C-alpha positions, 0 to 999 in steps of 0.5 A: 499500500505504501508504494501507491503514488500519493496524488495529494503530495504537492511535488507530485501535483507539481510534476503532473501539472507541469507535464499537463501544462507543457502538453497544452502549451504545445497545443496552439503551435500544433494546431496552427502547423496542422492548419498549414499542412492540412491546408485549411484556411482561417475562413474555412470554419467547417474544415476547422471543426472537422480537424478538431473533431478527428483530434479528439475522436482520436483522443477519446479512443486512446483514453478509453483504449489505454484504460481498457488495457490496464483494466483487462477488458473494454471499459463502457460508460458506467451506468447513470453516466449519460448526463455526465458524458453529454455535459462534459462533451458539450462543455469541454470538447464542443463549445470549448474547442469550436471557439478555441480552434476558430479563434486560434486560426485568427489569432497568433500563437503567443497571444493565444497562449497568454489568453488561455492563462485566463482559464485559472481566473475563470475556473476560480470565479466559476468554482466560487460563484457557481458551484460553490466549491470555495470561497471568493476571497480578496487575494483571489479577486486581486489575482484575477484583476492582475490576470485580466489586466495582463490580457489587456496589455498583450492586446496593446499593438504598437511601440512607445507611447502610441500603443493601440488596443487591438482585439479581434472578436473572431480571434482573441475574443473566441479564444477568451470565450473558450476559457470560459467553457474550460472553467465550466468543464473543470467544475463539472469534472470535479462534480462528476468525478465523485460518483464516476471514474474520471478516466472513463468520463474523459475518454467517452466525453472526448469521443462524443464531442469529437463526433459532434464537431465531425458531424457539424463540420461535415454538414457545414461543407468542411473537408480535409483536402491537404496532402496527408503525409506521414508527418501530418498524420504524426502531428494529428496523433501527437495532438490526440495524445496530448489531449488524452494524457493532459485532461486525464491526468488533470482530471485525476488531480481535480478529483483528489485536491481542491481546485486552487491547489491544482490550477496554482500550477497553470501559470506554466501553461501560458509560459510554455505556450509562448516559448513553444510558439516562439520556437515552432511558429517563428513568433519570437519577435512578437514573444519578445515585445514589451507588452507581451513580456509584461502581459506574461508576467501579470498573468502568471503573478495573478495565477500565483496570487489567486492560488496562494495559501492565504491562511492555514485552515 
C-alpha cells in the first residue's frame, strides 16, 4: 500500500501539472502547423471543426483503449453517466474547442497562449460563484484583476507611447470565450468525479464531442483536402495524445485535490505556450515585445496570487 503514488503530495501535483501544462502549451503551435499542413484556411470554419473533431475522437479512443488495457477488459460508460458524458462533451470539447480552434486561426500563437492563462481565473470564479466549491477571497479577486490586466496589455499593439488596443472578436475574443467553457467543464469534472471514474468520463466525452464536431463540420461542407503525409498524421496523433494524457491527468488531480491547489500550477501553461510558439511558429519577435512580456508576467503573477495559501484552515 505504501508504494502507491500520493496524488495529494505537492511535489507529485507539481510534476503531473507541469507535464499537463507543457502538453497544453504545445497545442497552439501544433494546431496552427496542422492548419498549414492540412491546407485549412482561417475562413474555412467547417474544415476547422472537422480537424478538431478528428483530434478529439482520436484522443477519446486512446484514453478508453489505455484504460481498457490496464483494466483487462473493454471499459464502457458506467450506468447513469449519460448526463455526465453529455455535459462534459458539450462544455469541454464541443463549445470550448469550437471557439478555441476558430479563434486560433485568427490570432497568433503567442497571444492565444497568454489568453489561455485566463482559464485559471474563470475556473476560480466558476468554482466560487456558481458551484460553491470554495470562497472568493480578496487575494483571489486581486489575482483575477492582475490576470485580466495582463490580457488587456497583451492586446496593445505599437511601440512607445502610441499603443493601440487591438482585439479581434473572431480571434482573441473566441479564444477568451473558450476559456469560459474550460472553467465550466473543470467544475463539472470535479462534480462528476465523485460518482464516476474520471478516466472513463474523459475518454467517452472526448469521443462524443469529437463525433459532434465532425458531424457539424461535415454537414457545413468541411473537408480535409490537404496532402496528408506521415508528418501530418504524426502531428494529428500527437495532438490526440496530448489531449488524452493532459485532460485525464488533470482530471485525476482535481478529483483528489482542491481546485485551487491544482490550478496554481496553471501559470506554466501560458509560459510553455509562449516559448513553444516562439520556437515552432517563428513568433519570437512578437514574444519579446514589451507588452507580451509584461502581460505574461501579470498573468503568471495573477495565477500565483489567486491560488497561494492565504491562511491555514
